[in-house]
A tleap script that builds the chain and sets N, CA, C and O, in Angstrom:
source leaprc.protein.ff14SB
mol = sequence {
  NMET TYR ALA ILE ILE GLN ASP GLY GLY LYS
  GLN TYR LYS VAL MET PRO GLY LYS SER VAL
  GLU LEU GLU LYS LYS GLU LEU ASP THR GLY
  THR PRO VAL GLU PHE THR GLN VAL LEU TYR
  VAL HIE LYS ASP ASP GLU ILE LEU VAL GLY
  ASN PRO ILE VAL PRO GLY MET LYS VAL LYS
  GLY ILE VAL GLU GLN HIE HIE LEU GLY ASP
  LYS ILE ILE ILE TYR LYS PHE LYS LYS ASN
  GLY ASN SER HIE THR LYS LYS GLY HIE ARG
  GLN ILE HIE THR ARG VAL ARG ILE CYS GLN
  ILE VAL LYS CGLU
}
set mol.1.N position { 111.962 122.967 111.714 }
set mol.1.CA position { 112.640 121.757 111.377 }
set mol.1.C position { 111.635 120.775 110.793 }
set mol.1.O position { 110.538 120.601 111.324 }
set mol.2.N position { 112.022 120.133 109.690 }
set mol.2.CA position { 111.191 119.080 109.123 }
set mol.2.C position { 112.083 118.077 108.414 }
set mol.2.O position { 113.256 118.337 108.146 }
set mol.3.N position { 111.496 116.923 108.116 }
set mol.3.CA position { 112.226 115.861 107.432 }
set mol.3.C position { 111.291 115.181 106.449 }
set mol.3.O position { 110.069 115.266 106.570 }
set mol.4.N position { 111.879 114.511 105.484 }
set mol.4.CA position { 111.117 113.696 104.547 }
set mol.4.C position { 111.558 112.255 104.761 }
set mol.4.O position { 112.736 111.922 104.635 }
set mol.5.N position { 110.576 111.400 105.091 }
set mol.5.CA position { 110.872 109.995 105.346 }
set mol.5.C position { 110.208 109.128 104.289 }
set mol.5.O position { 109.287 109.561 103.597 }
set mol.6.N position { 110.689 107.903 104.177 }
set mol.6.CA position { 110.090 106.940 103.266 }
set mol.6.C position { 109.544 105.789 104.090 }
set mol.6.O position { 110.246 105.237 104.937 }
set mol.7.N position { 108.280 105.421 103.841 }
set mol.7.CA position { 107.662 104.312 104.548 }
set mol.7.C position { 106.612 103.682 103.643 }
set mol.7.O position { 105.727 104.373 103.139 }
set mol.8.N position { 106.705 102.396 103.442 }
set mol.8.CA position { 105.727 101.698 102.603 }
set mol.8.C position { 105.778 102.113 101.154 }
set mol.8.O position { 104.756 102.071 100.469 }
set mol.9.N position { 106.955 102.521 100.658 }
set mol.9.CA position { 107.092 102.922 99.262 }
set mol.9.C position { 106.604 104.326 98.975 }
set mol.9.O position { 106.574 104.743 97.817 }
set mol.10.N position { 106.220 105.066 100.007 }
set mol.10.CA position { 105.748 106.446 99.839 }
set mol.10.C position { 106.608 107.375 100.672 }
set mol.10.O position { 107.267 106.949 101.620 }
set mol.11.N position { 106.597 108.646 100.311 }
set mol.11.CA position { 107.390 109.641 101.023 }
set mol.11.C position { 106.455 110.608 101.757 }
set mol.11.O position { 105.422 111.018 101.228 }
set mol.12.N position { 106.844 110.961 102.986 }
set mol.12.CA position { 106.027 111.831 103.819 }
set mol.12.C position { 106.878 112.949 104.397 }
set mol.12.O position { 108.020 112.727 104.800 }
set mol.13.N position { 106.315 114.154 104.435 }
set mol.13.CA position { 106.969 115.285 105.084 }
set mol.13.C position { 106.481 115.313 106.523 }
set mol.13.O position { 105.278 115.393 106.774 }
set mol.14.N position { 107.422 115.246 107.478 }
set mol.14.CA position { 107.060 115.171 108.891 }
set mol.14.C position { 107.731 116.281 109.675 }
set mol.14.O position { 108.831 116.721 109.341 }
set mol.15.N position { 107.048 116.733 110.734 }
set mol.15.CA position { 107.565 117.754 111.644 }
set mol.15.C position { 107.277 117.317 113.072 }
set mol.15.O position { 106.256 116.675 113.316 }
set mol.16.N position { 108.141 117.644 114.019 }
set mol.16.CA position { 107.874 117.294 115.416 }
set mol.16.C position { 106.583 117.949 115.909 }
set mol.16.O position { 106.332 119.127 115.658 }
set mol.17.N position { 105.773 117.160 116.615 }
set mol.17.CA position { 104.508 117.654 117.138 }
set mol.17.C position { 103.328 117.473 116.209 }
set mol.17.O position { 102.187 117.643 116.638 }
set mol.18.N position { 103.559 117.134 114.956 }
set mol.18.CA position { 102.482 116.937 113.981 }
set mol.18.C position { 102.206 115.449 113.811 }
set mol.18.O position { 103.034 114.608 114.162 }
set mol.19.N position { 101.029 115.132 113.267 }
set mol.19.CA position { 100.651 113.747 112.992 }
set mol.19.C position { 100.731 113.478 111.500 }
set mol.19.O position { 100.576 114.384 110.681 }
set mol.20.N position { 100.977 112.214 111.158 }
set mol.20.CA position { 101.053 111.808 109.763 }
set mol.20.C position { 100.257 110.516 109.592 }
set mol.20.O position { 100.287 109.638 110.454 }
set mol.21.N position { 99.536 110.410 108.458 }
set mol.21.CA position { 98.727 109.230 108.155 }
set mol.21.C position { 99.566 108.284 107.296 }
set mol.21.O position { 99.956 108.631 106.181 }
set mol.22.N position { 99.840 107.094 107.818 }
set mol.22.CA position { 100.630 106.094 107.113 }
set mol.22.C position { 99.747 104.906 106.761 }
set mol.22.O position { 98.618 104.794 107.237 }
set mol.23.N position { 100.279 104.014 105.915 }
set mol.23.CA position { 99.583 102.772 105.647 }
set mol.23.C position { 99.532 101.945 106.927 }
set mol.23.O position { 100.313 102.171 107.851 }
set mol.24.N position { 98.617 100.995 106.975 }
set mol.24.CA position { 98.392 100.212 108.191 }
set mol.24.C position { 99.669 99.563 108.695 }
set mol.24.O position { 100.418 98.952 107.931 }
set mol.25.N position { 99.908 99.705 109.998 }
set mol.25.CA position { 101.031 99.061 110.674 }
set mol.25.C position { 100.463 98.157 111.757 }
set mol.25.O position { 99.490 98.511 112.423 }
set mol.26.N position { 101.072 96.992 111.930 }
set mol.26.CA position { 100.622 96.024 112.933 }
set mol.26.C position { 101.224 96.370 114.293 }
set mol.26.O position { 101.991 95.586 114.851 }
set mol.27.N position { 100.882 97.534 114.825 }
set mol.27.CA position { 101.369 97.999 116.123 }
set mol.27.C position { 100.191 98.449 116.971 }
set mol.27.O position { 99.183 98.918 116.442 }
set mol.28.N position { 100.316 98.306 118.284 }
set mol.28.CA position { 99.269 98.748 119.196 }
set mol.28.C position { 99.344 100.259 119.392 }
set mol.28.O position { 100.381 100.878 119.150 }
set mol.29.N position { 98.236 100.841 119.830 }
set mol.29.CA position { 98.183 102.268 120.129 }
set mol.29.C position { 99.121 102.578 121.294 }
set mol.29.O position { 99.126 101.867 122.298 }
set mol.30.N position { 99.908 103.634 121.159 }
set mol.30.CA position { 100.855 104.031 122.191 }
set mol.30.C position { 102.239 103.426 122.026 }
set mol.30.O position { 103.132 103.700 122.827 }
set mol.31.N position { 102.429 102.612 121.006 }
set mol.31.CA position { 103.729 101.978 120.765 }
set mol.31.C position { 104.678 102.959 120.082 }
set mol.31.O position { 104.272 103.632 119.134 }
set mol.32.N position { 105.935 103.062 120.535 }
set mol.32.CA position { 106.889 103.931 119.846 }
set mol.32.C position { 107.300 103.347 118.494 }
set mol.32.O position { 107.434 102.132 118.343 }
set mol.33.N position { 107.499 104.232 117.514 }
set mol.33.CA position { 107.895 103.849 116.160 }
set mol.33.C position { 109.148 104.626 115.804 }
set mol.33.O position { 109.302 105.784 116.191 }
set mol.34.N position { 110.045 103.984 115.063 }
set mol.34.CA position { 111.285 104.631 114.645 }
set mol.34.C position { 111.447 104.469 113.139 }
set mol.34.O position { 111.385 103.354 112.622 }
set mol.35.N position { 111.650 105.568 112.442 }
set mol.35.CA position { 111.853 105.555 110.995 }
set mol.35.C position { 113.318 105.867 110.715 }
set mol.35.O position { 113.822 106.920 111.106 }
set mol.36.N position { 113.996 104.948 110.038 }
set mol.36.CA position { 115.423 105.128 109.768 }
set mol.36.C position { 115.677 105.577 108.333 }
set mol.36.O position { 116.776 106.032 108.016 }
set mol.37.N position { 114.685 105.456 107.466 }
set mol.37.CA position { 114.864 105.882 106.080 }
set mol.37.C position { 114.500 107.350 105.943 }
set mol.37.O position { 113.413 107.697 105.482 }
set mol.38.N position { 115.425 108.201 106.351 }
set mol.38.CA position { 115.246 109.650 106.271 }
set mol.38.C position { 115.955 110.129 105.012 }
set mol.38.O position { 117.161 109.936 104.861 }
set mol.39.N position { 115.204 110.752 104.110 }
set mol.39.CA position { 115.748 111.168 102.816 }
set mol.39.C position { 116.272 112.600 102.816 }
set mol.39.O position { 117.176 112.938 102.051 }
set mol.40.N position { 115.698 113.444 103.682 }
set mol.40.CA position { 116.011 114.877 103.650 }
set mol.40.C position { 115.717 115.468 105.018 }
set mol.40.O position { 114.714 115.125 105.644 }
set mol.41.N position { 116.588 116.356 105.486 }
set mol.41.CA position { 116.368 117.036 106.769 }
set mol.41.C position { 116.662 118.521 106.585 }
set mol.41.O position { 117.688 118.892 106.017 }
set mol.42.N position { 115.750 119.370 107.072 }
set mol.42.CA position { 115.935 120.822 107.053 }
set mol.42.C position { 115.851 121.285 108.502 }
set mol.42.O position { 114.782 121.268 109.113 }
set mol.43.N position { 117.003 121.702 109.045 }
set mol.43.CA position { 117.073 122.131 110.444 }
set mol.43.C position { 117.710 123.504 110.486 }
set mol.43.O position { 118.886 123.656 110.156 }
set mol.44.N position { 116.939 124.511 110.892 }
set mol.44.CA position { 117.381 125.903 110.903 }
set mol.44.C position { 117.919 126.278 109.519 }
set mol.44.O position { 117.156 126.303 108.553 }
set mol.45.N position { 119.217 126.568 109.407 }
set mol.45.CA position { 119.801 126.888 108.101 }
set mol.45.C position { 120.595 125.715 107.536 }
set mol.45.O position { 121.246 125.844 106.499 }
set mol.46.N position { 120.543 124.579 108.210 }
set mol.46.CA position { 121.294 123.396 107.782 }
set mol.46.C position { 120.382 122.465 106.979 }
set mol.46.O position { 119.272 122.150 107.408 }
set mol.47.N position { 120.859 122.033 105.817 }
set mol.47.CA position { 120.103 121.123 104.964 }
set mol.47.C position { 120.940 119.875 104.744 }
set mol.47.O position { 122.096 119.952 104.326 }
set mol.48.N position { 120.340 118.716 105.033 }
set mol.48.CA position { 121.010 117.436 104.821 }
set mol.48.C position { 120.221 116.645 103.791 }
set mol.48.O position { 119.032 116.384 103.979 }
set mol.49.N position { 120.877 116.267 102.708 }
set mol.49.CA position { 120.240 115.496 101.650 }
set mol.49.C position { 120.930 114.146 101.578 }
set mol.49.O position { 122.157 114.072 101.508 }
set mol.50.N position { 120.144 113.077 101.596 }
set mol.50.CA position { 120.698 111.731 101.568 }
set mol.50.C position { 120.967 111.237 100.168 }
set mol.50.O position { 120.492 111.793 99.177 }
set mol.51.N position { 121.754 110.159 100.118 }
set mol.51.CA position { 122.077 109.562 98.823 }
set mol.51.C position { 121.992 108.050 98.949 }
set mol.51.O position { 123.056 107.431 98.949 }
set mol.52.N position { 120.857 107.391 99.056 }
set mol.52.CA position { 119.499 107.919 99.084 }
set mol.52.C position { 119.024 108.315 100.478 }
set mol.52.O position { 118.067 109.082 100.588 }
set mol.53.N position { 119.667 107.815 101.572 }
set mol.53.CA position { 119.218 108.189 102.903 }
set mol.53.C position { 120.317 108.948 103.635 }
set mol.53.O position { 121.500 108.799 103.326 }
set mol.54.N position { 119.916 109.762 104.608 }
set mol.54.CA position { 120.863 110.520 105.416 }
set mol.54.C position { 121.383 109.576 106.509 }
set mol.54.O position { 120.592 109.077 107.309 }
set mol.55.N position { 122.698 109.325 106.557 }
set mol.55.CA position { 123.213 108.384 107.549 }
set mol.55.C position { 123.103 108.934 108.974 }
set mol.55.O position { 123.402 110.100 109.230 }
set mol.56.N position { 122.664 108.064 109.896 }
set mol.56.CA position { 122.603 108.431 111.304 }
set mol.56.C position { 121.369 109.195 111.734 }
set mol.56.O position { 121.240 109.506 112.918 }
set mol.57.N position { 120.463 109.510 110.836 }
set mol.57.CA position { 119.255 110.262 111.201 }
set mol.57.C position { 118.101 109.294 111.457 }
set mol.57.O position { 117.947 108.282 110.773 }
set mol.58.N position { 117.296 109.638 112.463 }
set mol.58.CA position { 116.117 108.850 112.800 }
set mol.58.C position { 114.975 109.790 113.135 }
set mol.58.O position { 115.182 110.890 113.648 }
set mol.59.N position { 113.771 109.337 112.837 }
set mol.59.CA position { 112.559 110.066 113.216 }
set mol.59.C position { 111.796 109.164 114.170 }
set mol.59.O position { 111.493 108.017 113.843 }
set mol.60.N position { 111.484 109.688 115.359 }
set mol.60.CA position { 110.786 108.904 116.373 }
set mol.60.C position { 109.363 109.421 116.535 }
set mol.60.O position { 109.108 110.625 116.504 }
set mol.61.N position { 108.441 108.472 116.709 }
set mol.61.CA position { 107.042 108.837 116.876 }
set mol.61.C position { 106.308 107.815 117.722 }
set mol.61.O position { 106.880 106.815 118.156 }
set mol.62.N position { 105.014 108.086 117.953 }
set mol.62.CA position { 104.154 107.212 118.745 }
set mol.62.C position { 102.868 106.979 117.959 }
set mol.62.O position { 102.304 107.914 117.391 }
set mol.63.N position { 102.404 105.723 117.930 }
set mol.63.CA position { 101.168 105.380 117.236 }
set mol.63.C position { 99.995 105.950 118.020 }
set mol.63.O position { 99.827 105.648 119.201 }
set mol.64.N position { 99.176 106.779 117.357 }
set mol.64.CA position { 98.013 107.383 118.007 }
set mol.64.C position { 96.771 106.528 117.850 }
set mol.64.O position { 96.087 106.233 118.830 }
set mol.65.N position { 96.471 106.122 116.600 }
set mol.65.CA position { 95.254 105.347 116.372 }
set mol.65.C position { 95.284 104.686 115.002 }
set mol.65.O position { 96.087 105.034 114.136 }
set mol.66.N position { 94.378 103.714 114.832 }
set mol.66.CA position { 94.131 103.072 113.545 }
set mol.66.C position { 92.707 103.445 113.140 }
set mol.66.O position { 91.799 103.420 113.970 }
set mol.67.N position { 92.510 103.787 111.874 }
set mol.67.CA position { 91.174 104.183 111.441 }
set mol.67.C position { 91.014 103.932 109.954 }
set mol.67.O position { 91.986 103.715 109.231 }
set mol.68.N position { 89.762 103.966 109.514 }
set mol.68.CA position { 89.455 103.796 108.098 }
set mol.68.C position { 89.540 105.137 107.385 }
set mol.68.O position { 89.101 106.158 107.915 }
set mol.69.N position { 90.101 105.132 106.191 }
set mol.69.CA position { 90.195 106.345 105.391 }
set mol.69.C position { 88.884 106.632 104.682 }
set mol.69.O position { 87.885 105.949 104.906 }
set mol.70.N position { 88.890 107.631 103.837 }
set mol.70.CA position { 87.702 107.987 103.071 }
set mol.70.C position { 87.375 106.891 102.060 }
set mol.70.O position { 88.256 106.165 101.599 }
set mol.71.N position { 86.098 106.790 101.732 }
set mol.71.CA position { 85.670 105.777 100.770 }
set mol.71.C position { 86.042 106.196 99.350 }
set mol.71.O position { 85.837 107.341 98.946 }
set mol.72.N position { 86.588 105.250 98.613 }
set mol.72.CA position { 86.920 105.457 97.206 }
set mol.72.C position { 85.928 104.641 96.391 }
set mol.72.O position { 85.742 103.453 96.653 }
set mol.73.N position { 85.295 105.259 95.414 }
set mol.73.CA position { 84.298 104.594 94.582 }
set mol.73.C position { 84.962 104.113 93.295 }
set mol.73.O position { 85.651 104.873 92.615 }
set mol.74.N position { 84.742 102.834 92.973 }
set mol.74.CA position { 85.231 102.246 91.717 }
set mol.74.C position { 83.995 101.984 90.860 }
set mol.74.O position { 83.130 101.199 91.247 }
set mol.75.N position { 83.906 102.632 89.703 }
set mol.75.CA position { 82.744 102.486 88.845 }
set mol.75.C position { 83.197 102.015 87.480 }
set mol.75.O position { 84.007 102.672 86.825 }
set mol.76.N position { 82.671 100.869 87.046 }
set mol.76.CA position { 83.008 100.309 85.730 }
set mol.76.C position { 81.740 100.324 84.876 }
set mol.76.O position { 80.649 99.996 85.342 }
set mol.77.N position { 81.917 100.714 83.615 }
set mol.77.CA position { 80.771 100.829 82.717 }
set mol.77.C position { 81.159 100.331 81.332 }
set mol.77.O position { 82.213 100.690 80.808 }
set mol.78.N position { 80.307 99.507 80.744 }
set mol.78.CA position { 80.486 99.067 79.363 }
set mol.78.C position { 79.247 99.508 78.594 }
set mol.78.O position { 78.123 99.160 78.956 }
set mol.79.N position { 79.461 100.277 77.531 }
set mol.79.CA position { 78.319 100.843 76.816 }
set mol.79.C position { 77.522 99.776 76.069 }
set mol.79.O position { 76.312 99.928 75.897 }
set mol.80.N position { 78.169 98.702 75.625 }
set mol.80.CA position { 77.446 97.633 74.933 }
set mol.80.C position { 76.999 96.593 75.966 }
set mol.80.O position { 77.829 96.048 76.693 }
set mol.81.N position { 75.737 96.326 76.033 }
set mol.81.CA position { 75.232 95.324 76.948 }
set mol.81.C position { 74.657 95.904 78.220 }
set mol.81.O position { 74.204 95.155 79.085 }
set mol.82.N position { 74.664 97.224 78.358 }
set mol.82.CA position { 74.078 97.890 79.522 }
set mol.82.C position { 74.626 97.298 80.832 }
set mol.82.O position { 73.860 96.935 81.725 }
set mol.83.N position { 75.946 97.206 80.932 }
set mol.83.CA position { 76.548 96.628 82.127 }
set mol.83.C position { 77.324 97.690 82.888 }
set mol.83.O position { 78.065 98.477 82.300 }
set mol.84.N position { 77.147 97.702 84.190 }
set mol.84.CA position { 77.908 98.618 85.039 }
set mol.84.C position { 78.067 97.983 86.418 }
set mol.84.O position { 77.229 97.203 86.869 }
set mol.85.N position { 79.170 98.343 87.072 }
set mol.85.CA position { 79.483 97.826 88.406 }
set mol.85.C position { 79.961 98.987 89.263 }
set mol.85.O position { 80.761 99.811 88.819 }
set mol.86.N position { 79.465 99.045 90.493 }
set mol.86.CA position { 79.881 100.087 91.417 }
set mol.86.C position { 80.349 99.417 92.708 }
set mol.86.O position { 79.605 98.665 93.337 }
set mol.87.N position { 81.598 99.703 93.092 }
set mol.87.CA position { 82.163 99.141 94.313 }
set mol.87.C position { 82.822 100.261 95.111 }
set mol.87.O position { 83.204 101.292 94.558 }
set mol.88.N position { 82.947 100.046 96.397 }
set mol.88.CA position { 83.612 101.011 97.256 }
set mol.88.C position { 84.732 100.339 98.035 }
set mol.88.O position { 84.715 99.125 98.237 }
set mol.89.N position { 85.714 101.138 98.474 }
set mol.89.CA position { 86.845 100.615 99.235 }
set mol.89.C position { 87.278 101.651 100.258 }
set mol.89.O position { 87.349 102.843 99.959 }
set mol.90.N position { 87.571 101.182 101.483 }
set mol.90.CA position { 88.108 102.054 102.538 }
set mol.90.C position { 89.390 101.436 103.057 }
set mol.90.O position { 89.377 100.329 103.597 }
set mol.91.N position { 90.489 102.140 102.898 }
set mol.91.CA position { 91.804 101.666 103.318 }
set mol.91.C position { 92.013 101.950 104.808 }
set mol.91.O position { 91.582 102.986 105.314 }
set mol.92.N position { 92.675 101.025 105.503 }
set mol.92.CA position { 92.992 101.225 106.916 }
set mol.92.C position { 94.293 102.019 107.016 }
set mol.92.O position { 95.288 101.672 106.380 }
set mol.93.N position { 94.281 103.090 107.822 }
set mol.93.CA position { 95.451 103.939 108.017 }
set mol.93.C position { 95.878 103.902 109.483 }
set mol.93.O position { 95.086 103.589 110.373 }
set mol.94.N position { 97.134 104.226 109.707 }
set mol.94.CA position { 97.669 104.368 111.059 }
set mol.94.C position { 98.138 105.804 111.220 }
set mol.94.O position { 98.910 106.310 110.405 }
set mol.95.N position { 97.667 106.461 112.283 }
set mol.95.CA position { 98.078 107.842 112.554 }
set mol.95.C position { 99.226 107.802 113.560 }
set mol.95.O position { 99.109 107.220 114.638 }
set mol.96.N position { 100.349 108.440 113.179 }
set mol.96.CA position { 101.541 108.475 114.024 }
set mol.96.C position { 101.863 109.924 114.354 }
set mol.96.O position { 101.951 110.765 113.459 }
set mol.97.N position { 102.042 110.218 115.652 }
set mol.97.CA position { 102.477 111.556 116.085 }
set mol.97.C position { 103.991 111.557 116.147 }
set mol.97.O position { 104.592 110.727 116.829 }
set mol.98.N position { 104.611 112.497 115.431 }
set mol.98.CA position { 106.071 112.611 115.386 }
set mol.98.C position { 106.554 113.324 116.643 }
set mol.98.O position { 106.100 114.424 116.956 }
set mol.99.N position { 107.486 112.686 117.365 }
set mol.99.CA position { 108.008 113.263 118.602 }
set mol.99.C position { 109.282 114.063 118.366 }
set mol.99.O position { 109.400 115.204 118.814 }
set mol.100.N position { 110.230 113.461 117.660 }
set mol.100.CA position { 111.500 114.167 117.457 }
set mol.100.C position { 112.239 113.624 116.247 }
set mol.100.O position { 112.017 112.499 115.800 }
set mol.101.N position { 113.131 114.471 115.731 }
set mol.101.CA position { 114.038 114.100 114.652 }
set mol.101.C position { 115.443 114.182 115.261 }
set mol.101.O position { 115.896 115.255 115.659 }
set mol.102.N position { 116.124 113.033 115.327 }
set mol.102.CA position { 117.405 112.987 116.030 }
set mol.102.C position { 118.515 112.449 115.130 }
set mol.102.O position { 118.268 111.711 114.176 }
set mol.103.N position { 119.738 112.840 115.462 }
set mol.103.CA position { 120.929 112.334 114.782 }
set mol.103.C position { 121.717 111.522 115.795 }
set mol.103.O position { 121.969 111.976 116.911 }
set mol.104.N position { 122.104 110.314 115.393 }
set mol.104.CA position { 122.857 109.448 116.308 }
set mol.104.C position { 124.274 109.234 115.825 }
set mol.104.O position { 125.048 108.531 116.475 }
savepdb mol mol.pdb
quit
């Protein structure tokens, strides 16, 4: 069983028991999270496709931790004038463990 959810303008494939890296959420570690924007559900031989969301479906999870992602290097170069700039950025992510996919 798996589902595709939408959170923060991005889509994620989630399964019960697995973790997913989301954009930063202002929640404490151990807090339950509920995702109501479920776009697609595949359960055994049953497939539910939303238009745009599947009505009555929810994905429940628990916040595991907040951490910094990998560093992304931004390098700008101009050939005239011998100018270059190098910057780095690390985005904060929230790891959520998916507990269950339920229909209400």
